[in-house]
N, C-alpha and C positions, 0 to 999 in steps of 0.2 A: 428521739423517742417521746420525750415529754410533750413536744409540740403536737405530735400526732394524737397523743392521749387527750390533750386539751381540746383539739379540734373535734375529736370523736365525742367527748363529754358535752361540749357546747352544742353539737348537732343533736345529740340525744335529748338534751334538756329543752332545746328550742322546739323539738318535735313533740314533746310530751307535756310541756307547760300549757295550762289553759290560756295564759297570757304571755306568749313568748317574749314580748317587749319588756317584760319585767325581769328578765334574766340578769343575774349579778355575777361579778367575778368570784364572790365567795361561794356561790352555788357550784360554779365550774370547778373551783379549787377543791371543794369538798367531794365532788364526784370523782376526781382523780386521786384525792388523798394527799394534796400538797398544800403549802401555805399560799394564800392569795398573791403574795409578792412574787412567787415563782413564775407567774404568768408574764411578768414584765420582761423577762429575758427572751420571750418569744413573740410577744405582741405588745405594742405600746399602750394599748388600753382595751377595754371590753369591746368598744365599737369596732376596732380593727379585727378582733377575733370573730365577731358576729359577721362582719362583712366577708371575711374569708370563708366562713361556713356557708353563707348565702351564695357566694360565687361558686363554690363547689357544687351546691345543689342545682343552681341554674345551669352550670356546665353539664352536669349529669343528665338533666332533662333535655337540654338542647342536643346533646350528643345522641341520646336515645332517639329523638325525633329525626335527626339527620341520618342516623344509621338505618332507621326504618324506611326512610324515603329513598335511600341510595339506589336500591334496585328498581325503583318505580319506572315504568315504561312510558307514562304520560302524566299530564298535570293532575288528572283525577286520582290516579294511583298515588301520586306524591301527596296530595291533600289528605286522602284517606289514611295513608300510612302515618303522616305527621299527627293528625288529629287522634287516631286510635292510640298511638304511643303516648300522647299527652294525657288522654283520659285514663288509660290503663295505669300510667305512673301516678296520677293524682289519686286514684282509688287505691292503688297498692301502697302508696306512701302518704296516708292522710295527714300525718303530723308535719311532714316536710312540705306538703302542698299548702297546708294552712299557713306555715311560716312564710312561704314565698308569696302567696297570693291572697292571704286572709286580710290584708290591708292594715295590719296592726304595727308592722315594723316602721320605725321613724324613717322618713324619706331620705335622710342623710346617711342611713346605713345601707340603703339599696345599692348594690354594686353598679358601676357605670361601665358602659362599653367604651372602646377606644374612640368612638364617635360622640361620646357624651350622653348617649341615650341609656335608659335603664336596661338592665340585663334582659328583662322579659321582652323588651321591644324587639330584640333580635329574632326571637322565636316567632313573635307576632308578624314581623315583616315577611318571614318565610311562608307563613300560613296565608297572608294576604296575597302574595304572589301566586301561590298554588291555587287559591280560590279563584283568582281572576282568570287563570287558565282553564279551570275545571268547570266553570259555570256553563249550564246548558245554554244553547242559543236563545237569545231573548232575555237572559238573566245577567249577561256580562255588563259590568259597570264601565262607563266611558272614561271618566276622569280618575285621576289618582285619589282625589278626595273621596269619591264614591267607592272606589275599591278599598280604601282604608276603612271607611265606615262599615262596609260589608264584612271585612275581616274582624273588626271590633265586635260586631253583632255575633259573629260565629264564636269568637273567644268568650263573649258573655254567655252564650248558650252552653258552651263546654264547661265554663266555670260553674254555672248554675247546676248542671248535671252532676259534676263531681262533688260539689258542696252538699247538695241534697242527698246524693247517694251515700256520702260518708256520714252525714249527720242524722239520717233517717233510715238506718239499716234494717229496721223491722218492717218496712214497707215491702210487699212482695214485688220487688223490681223485676222487670224482664231481664234477660241476659244483657250484660253491658254492651256487647258488640251490636246487639239489636238496637239499643238506644242510640249508639253512635251512628249506625246506619240511617235511622230515621232522622236524626238531627242533621246529618250531612245531606240527605235527600232534600230536606226542607231548604237548606241554605244554597244548594247548587242547582236545584230544579231537575236533578238527574233521577232516574228510576232507582228504587231501592236495590233492585237486582244488580245494577251496575256498581253501586256502592259495595254491596256484599261481595261481589266478585273481586273487588280491588282490595278487600281487607287482607292484611298480611297475617 
């Protein structure tokens, strides 16, 4: 029970601190109402606790993206579902999104996959594959390096959209799904109507 409380407290603090990388054991302990030393019975140090929280958030987002894409009937529907889930989660969970992708967490705390890549790379690889299959004729990338670069540019665009949407909420933004549709139309070369029809 205490372990779960520590995880919840750390997750809350990471999502609400202006500088999540400054989180301390004392802050987590105070949030739960225990002595800092109590944490060591569940995690060897603060880094292990933070890694655990980050892994949970990565898994949550990856699971949402995979679930959204599961009923997809073609590569375009797969891509649209994954990207819409990513953007909606990022806007719906701004603090957690900033913690995962804001670039402030020390590299040694970012969870690694079983292949040694950063946890976010697994989600990006799925988007790269979907984008390669969804691109309009004439937009397909021939080499793996070109496909990877196209995926990175799409991720960059989604990250910019989420960050600006979250940080500048007073701007009269169009509906989020409209922005996702236009963004994907630009990156796939597909008509917006096809993107809209594929939105889950």
